[in-house]
N, C-alpha and C positions, 0 to 999 in steps of 0.2 A: 704861087710860087713859093718853093722852099727858100730858106734863107741862105742855105748852103746845099750842094749837091756833089758828090763824087761819083764819078760814072767810070768803073773799069780802071782805077788807078793802080800803075805798077811803078815802085821803086826798084831801082836796081844799085846795087854796090858790087861793080864789077860783075861777076857771074852770079853773083848771090841776090835773090828776089828778097827786098824788105817786106813788100807788099805785092799780092798778085791777084790784081783785078778787084781792089776794093771798090765796092758801091753802097752808098747810103744818102739818105736826105736828112737834112735838119730843118724842122721846122720854126718858124719865128717865136721867141720865147719858150723853145724847148730845150731840155736837156737831154743830150744822147751820150750814154756810157759805151766806151769801147773797152770790151774785157778781153783778157787773154794771159797766157803765161808771158814770162819772159821770153823776147825773142819772136813773138806772134805777129809783130808788126804795127803795135799800138803807136810807139814813137814815130815811127817811120811815116805813118798816115798824118800824124799833126804837122810833122816838119814838111810834108808835101804840101799841106794845106797853107802853111805859111811861106812857101817858096825857099827852104833852107836846103830841100834836096830836089833833084829834078825827077821828073816822071815821064820817060820817053813815050809811054802808052797811058791812054786814058784822059779824062779832063777834070777841073774841079772849077765848079762854077759858084760864084757869089753874087746873089739876087741876079741870077741868069747871065752873068757876065764872066768869061773865062778867067782865071788867075795864072795860066800858064805862062812862063816864060818871065813872070814878075819877080823882082827881089824881095826879100822879107819886109824892107821899111816902105816898099810901095804896097804890100799886101796891108800892113799895119795902117797905113795912112787910109786903106779903104774901109776900115773899122774891124780888123781883127787883132784880138788881144791874145798874148801868149804867156803862160806861167811855165817854165821849163821844169823837168825832172830834177831833182837836186837843188831847186830853189835858186842856186846861183846869184845871190844878192852880193853886191860890192861890199866886202867885209871892212874895209877901212873908210868908208862913207857913213854918215849919218843915215838914220831912219828918213829923216826929212830929205836928204840929198838923194837916197835911192828913189824915193817916191817922185821926185822931179824928174829923174832921168827918165820916167815911164811917161812923162807929160811932151817929150820933146816934139812930138809931131802936132801938139795942140798950141793955139796962140798963147803968149805969155800972160795976156789978160785973164785967161781961165785957169791958171795954175793954182790960185789960190782958193778958189772955189772947189777945185777938184781936191785939194788936199783936205779940206775942211770934210768933204763928203766921204773920202777914206777914212778919216778919223772918226768919223761917225760910225762907220761899220766897223772898225777896228780901234776901239777906245785904247786898247794897250798901245798901240803905235802912237798914239798921241801922246801918252805919258813918256814914251822913250824916243820921242821925236828927234831929241839931239844926241841919243845914245849911238855908238858903233853899231852897225848892223851885225858885223863879226860876234859881238859879245851879247846877241839876243840867244834864247834858246830855239830849238829847232820848230817849235810850233809857231813861236814869233816870227822866225824867218820865212816860214810858209805863208803867214798872213803878209808879211813885208812883200813876198813874191806876188802874190795874188793881188795886194793893193797896187803894187807898181804897174801892173798890167792893166788893170783898171781905170789908172790915169789918164790913159788915151782915149777914154771913152768908148770903147768899142761896142759894136752890136753883136759880134760872135766872139766867144771866149773860149781858147784852148787850154787846158790844164792837163799836164803830164804827170801822172803818179802823185798827187797832191798828199797822198796819206802815207805816202813812202817814211818809213823810220819815226813815225810819230806814234804817241800814245793813244790808246783807243779813245780817251775823253777828248782829246785835242781833234782828233779826225772828226768825232761826233759834232763838235763846236764850229769846225770848218763848214762841214755841210749844212748846220744849221744857217751860218752866214751866206753861203752861196745861195740857199732858197731864198733869204731875205732880199739879198741883191736882185736875183733873178725877178723876183715880184716887182720890186721897186723900179727897176729899170728895164722890164721886158726882154731881158739878156738871153741870147741863145748860147748854149753852152756845150762844148764837147769835152768829156771826161775821159781821158784815158787811164785806165786802173787795173792794178792786179787784184786789188781788194774789191772782190765782187758783191759781196755781202754789202758794203758800204755804197759801192756805184749804184746799185740797183735801188737803194733806198732814196737815192736823190735824183734819180733819172725817170724820165717817163717811158723813153725808149732805149734800147740797147743793141749793139752788135756783138759777137763774141768772133774773134779773130783765131785761127788755126793755122800756123805756117803761113801766114800772110793773106789768108783767104777768109772770106766772111762764111762761118760754119753755121750760125744761127742768128736770126735777127726778129726782132719783134717788140712788143710791149714790154718794159723791164719786169712787171708784176707777174706777167704770163709766163716768162723765161724763168723766172725764180721757180716757178712751178713744175718745171720740165725736170723728171728722174735723171737725165743724164747731165743737166746744168747742175742740179742739187749735189750731185756725186762728184763731179769734176771741179767744179767752182766754188761750192758752197761747203763743201765738207760734211754734206748732212744727207 
């Protein structure tokens, strides 16, 4: 049984379709990249999984159980973590306080252990634990957003455009950390990205969205070799 399954999901914003029948399966411990241009439906897909937007058609199954009609906090309690586009840290709060917010669904007794775990993955956050989040660099804020989402100990992790606005060296480092976390915790990841080269490098499988529909799907390494993908998304 897949960890996550989307079956014909249609998200509507009034008369506009955000997604038009998106379907895919995410295996346990697998990274799935959702690649596409701005407006292709990547963020809408993640928001549908989390329950942030309604999808009147289709269904989303977590471990075989429908998520339809659930609120975001209910989906998070079922084991889904989310790092939004643009990071959205709380700038006036410290790094430690931001991280603790991510653990609101966990027992208080587990918070200290979770903090140590995140600081192990992101030593820079440990060094800046008392610093205001708004004073961090863009890369550090992205690390904080990822760490905050991981504080809930999710089984499935949704990341929306984590490379946005970051220097290539920082993006590469975040990719290395994601692979390390996935291996250590057997985490299943859905990665929505415009940076196809990077997304394909960290994902095992991928779907390419065009105008809200799945245009192509398959193993990331195989998609990278397709001429139309190389021209349209890899620039080569």
